[in-house]
Structures are given as structure tokens and as C-alpha cells.
N, C-alpha and C positions, 0 to 999 in steps of 0.2 A: 631480421626480427620478425617472428612470426605474428601474423595479424589473423584476427579470427572474423570470417567474412559473413556467417549466417547471421539471423536475428540476435542482436547484441544481447538481448535480455535471456533468450535460451541458453547460449553459451555461457555468458558471465555468471548468471545465478547458479549453474551447474559447477562452476570452478571453485575448487578449495580455497584459491586465493581471496574469491568474493567473501566466503565465510571468514577467512582470517582477517581481512580488512574491516569488514562491517560489524562482525558479531562481537567485537570486542568494545563496541560502544558502552556507554554507561548504562548498565543494568538497573543500578539504582533509580536513574531518571525514568526508565522504562516502566519500572514497578511502580514508582510514584505516579506517573500518568495514568495507569490502568487503576490504580487505587481510587484517584480523583474521579475518574470518569464514571467507575462503578457507584461512588458516592453521589456524582451528580444525576446519573440516569435512574438509579434507586430500581434496578431490575428485580422482579419477584425470584425468589429461589427457584431452581429448576428451570429457568428460562432457557430456551434454544436460541443457541447464538452461533454465528459464522464468522471466521476470520479469513477474509478473503486475500490471497497473497500471503499466506501465514509465515512464509520462509521456514525456519528450523523449529517452530512451534512454541517458542517461549512465551509470548503473549498470550497464545490460546491455553497454555498451561497455566499462566496466572489467573485467568478467568475460571477454569475448570476447577481450580484449588478454592475459588470463593463460593462454590456451590452450584455452578452452572452446567449445562449439558453444551458442550462445545465442539465444533466442527472447524477443522482447518483446511484449506484447499491452496495448492500452489501448484505452478506449472514445473517446478523444478524436480525432477526425480531425487537428485540428492538432498534437496531440503525435505521432501517427504520422507525418504529414506531415514534420514537422522530423527524426524519428528515421530515416526511409529514407534521408537523406542519409549515414547512418552505416554502412548496410548492406555487408556482404561475405559472403565464402563461409562464415563462421562466426558471422554476426551478421545476425538476421532480424527483421522487425517486421510485425505485423498489427493493423489496427483490428479489435477484438473485445470483446464484452461479457463480462466474466468471471463473469456469472452462467449463461452458456450453456457446453455441453460444448466441449471443444477438445483434439484429439490424445489419444486414449485409451492409457493405458499406455505412454507414449513418453518421458517425461523422468526424469533420475536426481534432479534437485534443482529445487524451485520456490521462488520468493522473493516476498515481498510487503513492499516497505520503506515506511518513514516514514508509517506510518498512512495506508496506501491501502485501507482497509477501514471498514466501520462505517457507510457513507454511505447505505445503502438503506432505503426505507420499512418494509419488514415482514421479521419474523424469517425468513419462507421465503427470501427473496432472499439473505440472508446465508448460510443454509443451502446454498442453491443454489451461490454461490460457492465455498464450501469443498467441496462435491461436484465442481465443476468442478476443482479444485487436485487433490484427492485421485485423482480419475479420470485425469488427465493423468500422474500419477506411475506409474512402474514399481513393482511390490512391492519393498519394502524401499528405497523412494526417501525423500528429505527434504524437508521443507517448513520454511521459515524465515519467521516473519511478525514484524515489528517494529512494534509498535503503542505508543500512548501508555499510561502508567500512570495510570488514572482516579484513584486517591487522590493521587497527586502532584499530578495537573493540578488537582484540586478545591483542594488546599492552597495552590499556587502561582500561581493564576490573575491575571493582569494585566488588570483589566477595562476599561481604556482606553489606547489607544497610538495613537501618530501615526507614520507613515514617509513621506519624500520620496525618490522614486527617480527620476531623469532628469526632473525638473520635474513628476512626477506624485505627488500626496498621496494616501494611503492613510490613512483614518480608520478605526480598528478597535476594536469593541466586544465583548467577550466575557461570556457568562454561560452558567448550566447549570441543568438541571433533574434530577428523579430519573433521567432516562434518557439524556439527551443533553447534549453540550456545543454551544453556538452560537458562531459568530463572524460579526457583521456587518461588511461592509467597505463603505465608501463611498468612491468613487473620484472625485477632482476631476483634470480634465486640462484645460489651457488649451485644447487643440484640440477639445474636445467643447462643445457648447452647454450641457448638462446633466450633473449628476453621474451616475454609475452604482451601483447597489447590488447587492451579493450577500450571501446569507446561508449559510454552511456550517452543515451539521449533521452531528455524528458521535456514534454510539452509544456508552454508556458499558460498554463489555465488559470484564469482569475475567477473571482466570485461569480461574475456574471455568466461565465462559460459553464460553470458548474449548475447554476440556477438554470440554465437552459437544457443542459442534459437532464437535469433530475426531473424537472417540469415534464420533459416529454416522455417520461417513464413513471408518472404517477407519484413522484418524490417531491415534497414541500419542505424548504429548508425552514427551521424552527429557530435555530440558534447559531451563532458564528463566534468562534474565540481565536485569539492570536498567539498563543502559547500553552505549553502543558501544564501550567497552573491555571488555565481557563480565565485568563485575563481579556478584557475586551479586545476585539480585532482592530487593528489600526493598519490603514492600507500601507504606510511608510515604515511604521516602527515594530510592527509584529513580525517575528521570525517564522510563524506558521499561519496556515489557514485550516482552522479546524471547524468542520460543520457537521451539524446534528440535522438530519432530515426526516421526516416522518412519511410513511406510506399512506396516502389519503385512501379512504373509501371510496370504492367505484362510484362514479356520477352515471345514473342510468344504464349501469351495467356496462358501461364502455371506458377502455383504458387503452392507451398506445402500447403497441406490442414489439414496435421496432424502429430502428433508428432511420435516419435519412438516407436515401439512395445516394451513394457518393462513389 
């Protein structure tokens, strides 16, 4: 069996099997969420928006079609290559590592959808990502992040599952420890001599963790929701942790610019 040894998100997100497994998720649900989010935020026409970890660009496209100027960034060359075909005067895509700065004080809104966070090895890298997002926002700008609800995920974990898509079989095993969720995906494709194996690893960040990361980088949580219909967040019953944070005005001209030294 061929195992992938480098950073799992760099290799897995560039794999065609990643797109095959995840990009068949319910497009209608995603569209409903974006529609409800826009209705909730009421952004002015022409607002500058950034989709951080944009994947293949489908959510950025929804936003651009609603009259906003949208930028998508993603680490995966494969994702950005696919997204480039969607570009127009109001929709732009760049391959970029979200741990690194991007366009300072530029956007009115920043988004990070569908647990596209929590992948990195160190706390410093996660803080660096929040720094990137905060620094790219104008003062008074908004950041919306959609993350799994750790407590719900622990209680409702399906440890083993199997899915066949277009003749490719995905064998999935899930588990967790005190700090992370793991998902091992073994892929059997008749066109390959050997199975492929990838293991996802996502940090168990809860509301308090996000509050700490945000506060360090001048973001203040304004609202918290528990699902894509914007129902109230419940620590055990909500499948998602959706937070809307606002970039505060500078106090005495001083803001934090870096994460902890770890």
C-alpha cells in the first residue's frame, strides 16, 4: 500500500480523489448556506470579499454572482487551476498559503467555510492564519468561519464507513484523541496497481480557543450559530460552530501583529 508521507493537506488536497470524495457533497445545501449568510450579513453591493481555502472556487463563484468582488486563495495548485476557469472581472483566484500575509487592510469580508482550518502542526501556524485573515480585513470588516463542533463530532462519530464513487472505493476509518480528529482514507481504484492511503488530522478547537486566537489578532466574536440554517449554537446538539467576528478599530494605534512564540 502506498502511503503519503509529506504534509497530509498538501498532498491530499491536490489529489483527484479528494475532489471526487468531497466535491460531490450537497451543492444545494452549500448554496442555501451562502444565500442565508448573505441575507444575514447584508453586505453592500460591490463589497470586497476573500474566501480563504477556497477549494475549487464554487462558494466564491456564488458570492461573485451576487454582485460582490471576490478573491479566492488556496494552497492547492490543483484547486486553483480548476478555479481559474471561473474567473471574471469580479472573481479572482490565487495559489497562496493562508499562513502568510495577503493584501493588507483590503477586504470588507473574509470567509473560511466547511472546516478549512485546524490542519497545521503547531499552534503558531494556526495563529499565523488568523493573523493573515485579520490583517487582510479593513477595520470594521467581518470574518465568518465555519468549523466542526468538537463535542457533537465526538458524540456522533461513525468509526467506519465505505463509499463507492464512479468505480472507486473509499474505505474510511475515523478516531480521535485529546487534541485531534483523524480520518484514514484508503482508496481502491481498478486503474491503480496499489491502494492509496491518506490520513486527515484536524485540531479540536472549541469556541474558547477561537475566542483566544481572534482576540490576539484584533477580532471580536459578535455572533455564534450551530448549523447552516443559523440556529442557536448548542455545545452538544449543534453539528457546526459558525462564528461571525468583527475586526475592531485600533485602540491607541496598537494592535497585535504576531502569534505566540512556540
